[in-house]
N, CA, C and O of each residue as an XYZ file, in Angstrom:
732
protein
N     139.984     87.701    108.592
C     138.479     87.302    108.473
C     136.924     87.846    109.107
O     136.481     87.247    110.086
N     136.101     89.040    108.482
C     135.556     89.655    109.401
C     134.085     88.448    109.945
O     133.585     87.586    109.222
N     133.706     88.756    111.331
C     132.529     88.313    110.944
C     131.737     87.923    110.328
O     131.854     88.538    109.267
N     130.351     86.783    110.194
C     129.443     86.889    109.482
C     128.537     86.683    109.773
O     128.414     85.577    110.299
N     127.192     87.609    109.649
C     125.572     87.608    109.633
C     124.656     86.426    108.712
O     123.997     86.542    107.679
N     124.992     85.098    109.724
C     123.757     83.869    108.180
C     122.950     84.484    108.820
O     123.115     84.915    109.961
N     121.334     84.654    107.678
C     120.040     84.495    107.751
C     119.311     83.336    106.826
O     119.175     83.193    105.611
N     119.001     82.755    107.716
C     117.830     81.509    106.821
C     116.172     82.092    107.382
O     115.495     82.079    108.410
N     116.096     82.506    106.171
C     114.482     82.904    105.523
C     113.386     82.048    105.330
O     112.958     81.792    104.205
N     112.879     81.563    106.431
C     111.720     80.614    105.906
C     110.368     80.670    106.297
O     109.711     81.174    107.208
N     110.176     79.962    105.274
C     108.195     80.529    104.069
C     107.560     79.754    104.439
O     107.638     78.565    104.130
N     106.573     80.386    105.393
C     105.285     79.908    106.457
C     104.348     78.601    105.808
O     104.041     78.655    104.617
N     104.095     77.923    106.297
C     103.467     76.571    105.419
C     101.874     76.771    105.018
O     101.228     77.804    105.194
N     101.357     75.436    104.391
C     100.404     76.229    103.340
C      99.236     76.527    104.288
O      99.327     76.287    105.492
N      98.233     77.007    103.777
C      97.044     78.030    104.336
C      95.859     77.971    102.809
O      95.962     78.050    101.585
N      94.723     77.775    103.888
C      93.418     77.844    102.350
C      93.260     78.940    101.359
O      92.707     78.939    100.259
N      93.925     79.947    102.064
C      94.176     81.217    100.561
C      95.300     80.753    100.243
O      95.236     81.336     99.160
N      96.584     80.077    100.170
C      97.612     79.853     99.101
C      96.947     78.890     98.534
O      96.626     79.130     97.370
N      96.541     77.601     99.072
C      95.561     76.661     98.124
C      94.095     77.289     97.285
O      93.913     77.005     96.101
N      93.514     77.802     97.743
C      92.479     78.579     96.335
C      93.030     79.530     95.836
O      92.098     80.269     95.516
N      94.179     80.118     95.487
C      94.608     80.886     94.784
C      93.635     81.994     95.280
O      92.754     82.326     94.487
N      93.710     82.957     97.180
C      93.603     83.571     96.980
C      94.088     85.051     97.966
O      94.261     84.704     99.135
N      94.290     86.295     97.795
C      95.191     87.341     98.503
C      95.005     87.022     99.797
O      93.896     87.265    100.274
N      96.195     86.321    100.770
C      95.548     86.343    101.608
C      95.287     87.298    103.170
O      96.104     88.204    103.332
N      93.933     87.080    104.569
C      93.762     87.356    105.351
C      94.980     87.650    106.287
O      96.044     88.203    106.008
N      94.460     87.039    107.686
C      95.386     87.113    108.876
C      95.219     85.514    109.248
O      95.281     85.228    110.443
N      95.008     84.445    108.283
C      94.733     83.046    108.505
C      95.450     81.527    108.975
O      96.154     80.764    108.315
N      95.104     81.463    109.976
C      96.136     80.229    110.371
C      96.191     79.274    109.350
O      95.535     79.426    108.320
N      97.071     78.088    109.579
C      97.493     77.331    108.512
C      96.220     75.790    108.023
O      95.397     75.026    108.526
N      96.609     75.999    107.252
C      95.528     74.495    106.818
C      95.951     73.211    107.964
O      96.741     73.134    108.905
N      95.004     72.318    107.346
C      96.188     70.716    107.856
C      97.040     70.406    106.746
O      97.547     69.394    107.230
N      97.648     70.533    105.469
C      98.568     70.181    105.102
C      99.866     71.404    105.529
O     101.093     71.314    105.493
N      99.205     72.212    105.816
C     100.393     73.542    106.710
C     101.053     72.649    107.553
O     102.186     72.177    107.644
N     100.081     72.572    108.091
C     100.364     72.132    109.833
C     101.641     70.371    109.486
O     102.765     70.124    109.923
N     100.720     69.566    108.553
C     101.236     68.817    108.348
C     103.568     69.708    107.861
O     104.526     70.066    108.547
N     103.333     69.628    106.756
C     104.609     70.492    106.740
C     105.207     70.500    107.295
O     106.085     69.661    107.498
N     104.876     72.044    108.106
C     105.357     72.237    109.275
C     105.820     71.313    110.147
O     107.040     71.193    110.255
N     105.146     70.683    110.746
C     104.958     69.525    111.738
C     106.460     67.999    111.147
O     106.997     67.282    111.991
N     106.666     67.938    110.147
C     107.832     67.758    109.019
C     109.045     67.863    109.416
O     109.937     67.048    109.655
N     108.886     69.833    109.481
C     110.498     70.392    110.103
C     111.612     70.022    108.598
O     111.706     69.229    107.662
N     112.321     71.272    109.220
C     113.757     71.652    108.047
C     114.747     72.144    109.729
O     114.485     72.541    110.864
N     115.709     71.855    109.059
C     116.823     71.914    109.816
C     117.176     73.210    110.086
O     118.403     73.208    109.988
N     116.739     74.537    110.425
C     117.674     76.053    110.494
C     118.999     76.086    111.325
O     119.655     77.119    111.461
N     119.444     74.545    112.024
C     120.458     74.918    112.489
C     120.008     75.641    113.994
O     118.923     76.023    114.433
N     121.113     75.631    114.435
C     121.438     76.987    115.659
C     121.695     78.266    115.101
O     122.282     78.683    114.102
N     120.799     78.979    116.479
C     120.384     80.804    115.561
C     120.925     81.505    117.256
O     120.759     81.114    118.411
N     121.615     82.688    116.641
C     121.403     83.342    118.223
C     119.428     84.018    118.318
O     118.432     83.782    119.002
N     119.727     84.718    117.421
C     118.211     85.566    117.085
C     117.051     84.533    116.057
O     117.240     83.895    115.021
N     116.032     84.712    116.775
C     114.603     83.671    116.138
C     113.587     84.776    115.876
O     113.364     85.429    116.895
N     113.067     85.078    115.053
C     112.140     86.431    114.602
C     111.116     85.264    113.152
O     111.452     84.409    112.332
N     109.931     85.876    113.529
C     108.531     86.023    112.531
C     107.964     86.834    112.232
O     107.764     87.664    113.119
N     107.558     87.026    111.307
C     105.785     88.368    110.298
C     104.963     87.937    111.386
O     104.753     86.752    111.645
N     104.135     89.669    112.515
C     103.473     89.176    113.194
C     101.529     88.294    113.169
O     100.640     88.173    114.012
N     101.759     87.740    111.174
C     100.481     86.841    111.430
C     100.453     85.340    111.504
O     101.254     84.481    111.135
N      99.499     85.302    111.987
C      99.283     84.190    112.557
C     100.069     82.551    112.053
O     100.387     81.659    112.841
N     100.263     82.523    110.319
C     100.751     81.330    109.697
C     102.356     81.577    109.780
O     103.107     80.678    109.402
N     102.886     82.824    110.285
C     104.042     82.626    110.310
C     104.483     82.315    111.859
O     105.654     81.979    112.038
N     103.764     82.394    112.780
C     103.292     82.068    114.055
C     103.169     80.719    114.509
O     103.923     80.243    115.358
N     102.291     80.128    113.994
C     102.202     78.980    113.781
C     103.639     78.516    113.053
O     104.595     78.624    113.821
N     103.847     78.204    112.211
C     104.940     77.598    111.432
C     106.189     77.669    112.414
O     106.865     76.650    112.559
N     106.490     78.730    113.032
C     107.281     78.695    113.660
C     107.483     77.814    114.696
O     108.524     77.182    114.872
N     106.320     77.757    115.505
C     106.029     76.840    116.859
C     105.923     75.666    116.420
O     106.169     74.824    117.284
N     105.476     74.990    114.754
C     105.322     74.123    114.672
C     106.928     73.544    114.161
O     107.176     72.346    114.301
N     107.959     74.471    113.578
C     109.204     73.913    113.579
C     109.890     74.045    115.386
O     111.113     74.114    115.512
N     109.382     74.058    116.098
C     109.980     74.192    117.744
C     110.577     75.785    117.767
O     111.633     76.136    118.292
N     110.019     76.281    117.355
C     111.411     77.913    117.684
C     110.470     78.727    117.972
O     109.365     78.655    117.436
N     110.830     79.734    118.985
C     110.063     80.128    119.694
C     110.818     81.923    119.526
O     111.844     82.429    119.980
N     109.804     82.396    118.734
C     110.586     83.388    117.555
C     109.983     84.697    118.652
O     109.324     84.370    119.639
N     110.217     85.847    118.426
C     109.702     87.600    118.687
C     109.273     87.528    117.544
O     109.525     86.860    116.540
N     108.378     88.547    117.915
C     107.356     89.257    116.829
C     108.307     90.524    115.859
O     108.697     91.537    116.437
N     108.538     90.345    114.660
C     109.320     91.592    113.889
C     107.942     92.252    113.003
O     107.291     91.512    112.266
N     107.663     93.427    113.136
C     106.825     93.892    112.183
C     106.964     94.058    110.277
O     106.263     93.819    109.294
N     108.239     94.579    110.566
C     108.502     94.887    108.791
C     108.875     92.989    108.475
O     109.397     93.009    107.360
N     108.848     92.101    108.758
C     108.162     90.812    107.932
C     106.999     90.695    108.087
O     106.852     89.717    108.819
N     106.079     91.102    107.839
C     104.478     91.150    107.864
C     104.811     90.767    105.812
O     105.730     90.870    104.999
N     103.542     90.367    105.855
C     103.127     90.514    104.371
C     102.429     91.624    103.551
O     101.600     92.499    103.801
N     103.092     91.230    102.509
C     103.133     92.320    101.466
C     101.632     93.050    101.790
O     100.837     92.252    101.295
N     100.946     94.029    102.301
C     100.128     94.738    101.951
C      98.911     94.788    100.520
O      98.700     95.707     99.729
N      98.419     93.719    100.591
C      97.174     93.352     99.260
C      95.711     94.626     99.504
O      94.648     94.650     98.883
N      96.167     95.534    100.582
C      94.586     95.895    100.254
C      93.528     95.782    100.092
O      93.252     95.276    101.180
N      92.450     95.849     99.492
C      91.033     95.844     99.640
C      91.078     94.710     98.710
O      90.100     94.740     97.963
N      91.856     93.730     98.490
C      91.418     92.083     97.729
C      91.991     90.889     98.677
O      92.011     89.679     98.455
N      92.424     91.584     99.742
C      92.588     90.545    101.114
C      91.394     89.887    100.892
O      90.378     90.516    100.595
N      91.413     88.506    101.022
C      90.650     87.657    100.722
C      90.113     87.314     99.672
O      89.332     86.366     99.592
N      90.505     88.135     98.602
C      89.648     87.744     97.443
C      90.457     86.807     96.365
O      91.674     86.714     96.519
N      89.925     86.215     95.445
C      90.392     84.958     95.108
C      90.954     85.671     93.716
O      90.061     86.468     93.431
N      92.074     85.785     92.634
C      92.840     86.754     91.974
C      91.630     86.059     90.701
O      92.202     86.167     89.616
N      90.620     85.598     90.554
C      89.632     85.382     89.164
C      88.795     86.743     89.812
O      87.895     86.870     88.983
N      88.597     87.807     90.815
C      87.940     87.898     91.262
C      88.689     89.396     91.152
O      88.014     90.215     91.776
N      89.954     90.038     90.512
C      90.371     91.374     90.840
C      90.183     91.643     88.833
O      90.261     90.797     87.943
N      89.975     92.861     88.755
C      90.074     93.235     87.546
C      91.149     93.003     86.814
O      92.188     93.319     87.395
N      91.306     92.497     85.577
C      92.018     91.597     84.830
C      93.212     93.513     84.683
O      94.441     93.472     84.751
N      92.760     94.293     84.574
C      93.695     95.765     84.184
C      94.246     95.655     85.726
O      95.265     95.230     86.271
N      93.440     96.056     85.992
C      94.662     96.174     87.441
C      95.241     95.031     87.961
O      96.426     95.006     88.292
N      94.723     94.371     88.030
C      95.849     93.228     88.018
C      97.265     93.408     87.443
O      98.337     93.512     88.038
N      96.890     93.419     85.692
C      98.325     93.427     84.854
C      99.026     95.014     85.417
O     100.142     95.498     85.230
N      98.084     95.416     86.005
C      99.435     96.873     86.333
C     100.342     96.360     87.878
O     101.518     96.634     88.120
N      99.274     95.459     88.880
C     100.235     95.512     89.203
C     101.648     94.786     89.595
O     102.667     94.983     90.256
N     100.894     93.597     88.557
C     102.232     92.394     87.791
C     103.129     93.044     87.239
O     104.305     92.695     87.341
N     102.781     94.033     86.599
C     104.365     94.893     85.968
C     104.580     96.157     86.213
O     105.361     96.632     85.388
N     104.361     96.610     86.690
C     104.679     97.835     87.871
C     104.910     98.049     89.139
O     104.041     97.850     89.987
N     105.946     98.421     89.386
C     106.173     97.398     90.920
C     106.271     98.544     92.237
O     106.716     98.450     93.381
N     105.431     99.990     91.234
C     105.712    101.138     92.085
C     104.370    101.555     92.313
O     104.070    102.603     92.886
N     103.289    100.429     91.700
C     101.591    100.727     92.085
C     101.177     99.510     92.570
O     101.637     98.369     92.540
N      99.882    100.201     93.170
C      99.004     99.490     94.032
C      97.604     99.960     93.661
O      97.079    100.927     94.214
N      97.026     99.252     92.720
C      95.574     99.737     92.340
C      95.115     98.906     93.371
O      94.041     98.683     92.812
N      94.993     97.977     94.866
C      94.210     97.627     95.731
C      94.388     98.284     97.141
O      93.914     98.087     98.260
N      95.468     99.332     96.473
C      95.552    100.349     97.947
C      96.462    100.010     99.197
O      96.723    100.666    100.206
N      96.896     98.614     98.728
C      97.915     98.749    100.061
C      99.415     98.775     99.843
O      99.648     99.723     99.092
N     100.251     98.304    100.091
C     101.398     98.615     99.729
C     101.832     98.010     98.766
O     101.458     96.886     98.432
N     102.980     98.928     98.000
C     103.704     98.215     96.606
C     104.307     97.768     96.470
O     105.198     98.607     96.606
N     105.051     96.413     96.119
C     106.313     96.181     95.590
C     107.696     96.448     96.071
O     108.391     95.659     96.710
N     108.144     98.134     95.539
C     108.782     99.160     95.986
C     109.045     99.166     97.582
O     110.002     98.749     98.235
N     107.817     99.804     97.973
C     108.026    100.008     99.515
C     108.325     98.825    100.031
O     109.245     98.698    100.840
N     107.424     97.614     99.535
C     107.587     96.159    100.145
C     109.412     95.985    100.435
O     110.055     95.691    101.443
N     109.746     96.273     99.249
C     112.113     96.134     99.292
C     112.200     96.977    100.355
O     113.050     96.976    101.245
N     111.324     97.653    100.214
C     112.848     99.029    100.793
C     112.178     98.697    102.320
O     112.989     99.078    103.165
N     110.753     98.010    103.066
C     111.189     98.209    104.308
C     111.788     96.525    104.113
O     112.480     96.900    103.167
N     111.998     95.534    104.169
C     112.880     94.554    103.899
C     114.357     94.733    104.219
O     115.185     94.234    104.981
N     114.301     95.734    103.230
C     115.659     96.266    102.903
C     116.711     96.983    104.071
O     117.934     97.111    104.126
N     115.579     97.376    104.964
C     115.839     98.493    106.527
C     115.555     97.442    107.655
O     115.811     97.859    108.785
N     115.143     96.337    107.582
C     115.155     95.060    108.575
C     116.214     94.704    108.476
O     116.891     94.713    109.505
N     117.110     94.025    106.638
C     118.402     93.052    106.528
C     119.361     94.123    107.167
O     120.218     93.699    107.942
N     119.265     96.084    106.797
C     120.589     96.513    107.509
C     120.599     96.535    108.663
O     121.639     96.927    109.193
N     119.202     96.035    109.716
C     119.173     96.578    110.678
C     120.270     95.729    111.166
O     120.990     96.022    112.120
N     120.366     94.540    110.377
C     120.808     93.016    111.322
C     122.058     93.128    110.773
O     122.572     92.014    110.668
N     122.700     93.944    110.411
C     124.072     94.101    109.379
C     125.303     94.302    110.668
O     126.304     93.603    110.511
N     125.276     95.275    112.007
C     125.887     95.493    113.139
C     125.668     94.355    113.791
O     126.423     94.500    114.752
N     125.021     93.055    113.965
C     125.377     92.144    114.484
C     126.122     90.833    113.604
O     126.558     90.990    112.463
N     126.175     89.640    114.285
C     126.373     88.746    113.861
C     126.333     87.464    114.596
O     126.217     87.314    115.812
N     126.466     86.414    113.529
C     125.841     85.239    114.335
C     124.448     84.954    113.362
O     123.930     85.808    112.643
N     123.928     83.390    113.540
C     123.075     83.023    113.226
C     121.414     84.123    113.743
O     121.200     84.572    114.869
N     120.374     84.306    112.322
C     119.618     84.661    112.670
C     118.877     84.051    111.174
O     119.256     84.160    110.008
N     117.214     83.120    111.997
C     116.431     82.566    111.154
C     114.510     83.636    111.443
O     113.669     83.836    112.320
N     114.786     83.955    110.085
C     113.159     84.361    110.502
C     112.168     83.758    109.446
O     112.639     83.213    108.448
N     111.022     83.824    109.601
C     109.635     82.894    109.150
C     109.154     83.493    109.317
O     108.777     83.955    110.394
N     108.824     83.918    107.675
C     108.198     84.795    107.178
C     107.011     84.480    105.888
O     106.288     83.493    105.758
N     107.089     85.351    105.272
C     106.396     84.931    103.111
C     106.883     85.318    102.224
O     107.701     86.214    102.014
N     106.301     84.520    101.556
C     106.922     84.331    100.189
C     106.940     85.819     99.767
O     107.539     86.081     98.724
N     106.403     86.740    100.396
C     106.482     88.273     99.134
C     108.227     88.317     99.968
O     109.285     88.043     99.401
N     108.054     88.738    101.405
C     109.037     89.328    102.138
C     110.498     88.689    102.034
O     111.536     89.285    102.323
N     110.367     86.840    101.385
C     111.444     86.444    100.816
C     112.442     87.268     99.558
O     113.635     87.561     99.471
N     111.291     87.433     98.726
C     111.414     87.558     96.956
C     111.581     89.324     97.398
O     111.663     89.970     96.353
N     111.630     89.968     98.283
C     112.468     91.369     98.634
C     113.632     90.811     99.170
O     114.536     91.439     98.620
N     114.426     89.503    100.379
C     115.510     90.090    100.400
C     116.091     89.584    100.012
O     117.204     89.390    100.501
N     115.583     88.914     98.576
C     116.694     88.206     97.713
C     116.468     88.752     96.242
O     116.531     88.163     95.162
N     116.237     89.828     96.497
C     116.311     91.333     95.428
C     116.790     92.073     96.025
O     116.729     93.249     95.666
N     117.351     91.772     96.983
C     118.177     93.505     97.995
C     119.179     92.692     97.948
O     120.213     93.329     97.745
N     119.403     91.263     98.069
C     120.707     90.555     98.367
C     121.400     91.113     97.245
O     122.293     91.956     97.325
N     120.753     90.388     95.752
C     121.304     90.757     94.378
C     121.597     91.798     93.560
O     122.323     91.690     92.572
N     121.064     92.819     93.923
C     120.422     94.493     93.816
C     120.431     94.155     92.593
O     121.235     94.234     91.664
N     118.655     93.482     92.859
C     117.859     93.173     91.984
C     116.936     94.062     91.316
O     116.615     94.919     92.140
N     116.341     94.268     90.180
C     115.102     95.602     89.946
C     113.567     94.826     90.592
O     113.200     93.653     90.524
N     113.002     95.866     91.130
C     111.763     95.235     91.912
C     111.057     94.691     91.091
O     110.270     93.896     91.605
N     110.966     94.819     89.493
C     110.448     94.111     88.275
C     111.029     92.422     88.225
O     110.914     91.648     87.275
N     111.424     92.259     89.045
C     112.516     90.703     88.940
C     111.424     90.425     90.154
O     111.335     89.198     90.162
N     110.697     90.858     91.010
C     110.001     90.293     91.912
C     109.555     89.113     91.403
O     110.282     88.127     91.285
N     108.021     89.162     90.989
C     107.227     87.957     90.364
C     108.196     87.055     89.995
O     108.098     86.038     90.681
N     109.139     87.002     89.152
C     109.566     85.767     88.633
C     110.519     85.057     89.632
O     111.576     84.827     89.044
N     110.558     84.541     91.152
C     111.093     84.483     92.316
C     109.570     83.424     92.706
O     108.358     83.565     92.870
N     110.771     82.188     92.709
C     108.808     81.387     93.383
C     110.161     80.394     95.279
O     111.271     79.986     95.621
N     108.718     80.634     95.703
C     109.193     80.562     96.737
C     107.991     79.530     97.452
O     106.786     79.779     97.506
N     108.681     78.321     97.972
C     107.896     76.758     97.815
C     107.377     77.165     99.562
O     107.898     77.980    100.323
N     106.785     76.718     99.681
C     105.965     77.107    101.459
C     106.983     75.927    102.375
O     106.606     74.757    102.452
N     108.058     76.307    102.921
C     108.674     75.467    104.495
C     109.558     75.838    103.804
O     110.516     76.043    104.548
N     109.959     76.173    102.225
C     111.734     76.014    102.036
C     112.437     77.630    102.663
O     111.880     78.707    102.876
N     113.874     77.193    102.819
C     114.794     77.965    103.501
C     115.279     79.022    102.125
O     114.978     78.896    100.938
N     115.826     79.701    102.554
C     116.704     80.956    101.837
C     117.689     81.405    102.569
O     117.518     81.958    103.656
N     118.943     81.178    101.964
C     119.878     81.402    103.056
C     120.835     82.560    102.451
O     121.233     82.640    101.289
N     121.082     83.365    103.441
C     121.619     84.531    102.757
C     122.975     84.819    104.018
O     122.835     84.531    105.207
N     124.157     85.395    103.463
C     125.508     85.823    103.862
C     126.034     87.157    103.822
O     126.586     87.609    102.819
N     125.785     88.173    105.507
C     126.364     89.083    105.254
C     127.777     89.439    106.565
O     127.857     89.346    107.790
N     128.920     89.965    105.185
C     130.080     89.914    105.074
C     130.916     91.582    104.819
O     131.515     92.012    103.833
N     130.655     92.162    106.055
C     131.319     93.476    106.083
C     130.264     94.637    105.296
O     129.761     95.559    105.937
N     130.038     94.451    103.929
C     130.499     95.022    102.800
C     128.990     94.527    102.091
O     128.268     95.523    102.039
N     128.411     93.522    101.629
C     126.717     92.894    101.172
C     126.604     91.814    101.934
O     127.224     91.215    102.813
N     125.179     91.722    101.052
C     124.388     90.248    101.690
C     124.458     89.619    100.075
O     124.280     90.193     99.002
N     124.823     88.069    100.416
C     125.079     87.180     99.723
C     124.272     86.050     99.076
O     123.908     85.537    100.134
N     123.911     85.543     98.458
C     122.586     84.369     98.242
C     123.160     83.476     98.468
O     123.795     83.208     97.448
N     123.433     82.541     99.478
C     124.065     80.763     99.730
C     123.026     79.822     99.434
O     123.366     78.668     99.172
N     121.857     80.122     99.435
C     121.188     78.771     98.746
C     119.841     79.233     98.873
O     119.421     79.770     99.898
N     119.087     79.012     97.738
C     117.655     79.014     97.820
C     116.865     77.690     97.548
O     116.199     77.645     96.514
N     116.881     76.422     98.529
C     116.827     75.298     98.405
C     114.648     74.897     98.087
O     114.251     73.744     97.916
């Protein structure tokens, strides 16, 4: 049997933007998020730890006792001019386009398809390695990774719910990613 890459994706803890239903900026964790991450989760032993470049991923990793390197490909979905806005402040027609057409970004940022491509590229870079990798990142990045592992259509992106400080585990065994668990 060939060696396995075990990838554990950890979603960052709660922020004020998440609690208020706002599109994220580079905000820190709020008090609830600090408690969530401080309670810890078991990510097991690992050879490599990385996180997205935003404050909320770095703070979550620190509170989990991890010392990650920053990986730009784990950055959150770029919501362009909607950053900091509440959902209700976005034109309903633009929001409908964004939620139903993964190739469109009416906010001027990144499309869901672009995000999936970025995450797929990062995941492919891990396949030549062996061992355990932990990545602290964003719900959007984890959704994209699940779609890559399942070879699911981009239109399924918004049907996946990722909770704060949750773990999603995947394995790569020589030819394809598999979704091991998503507690």
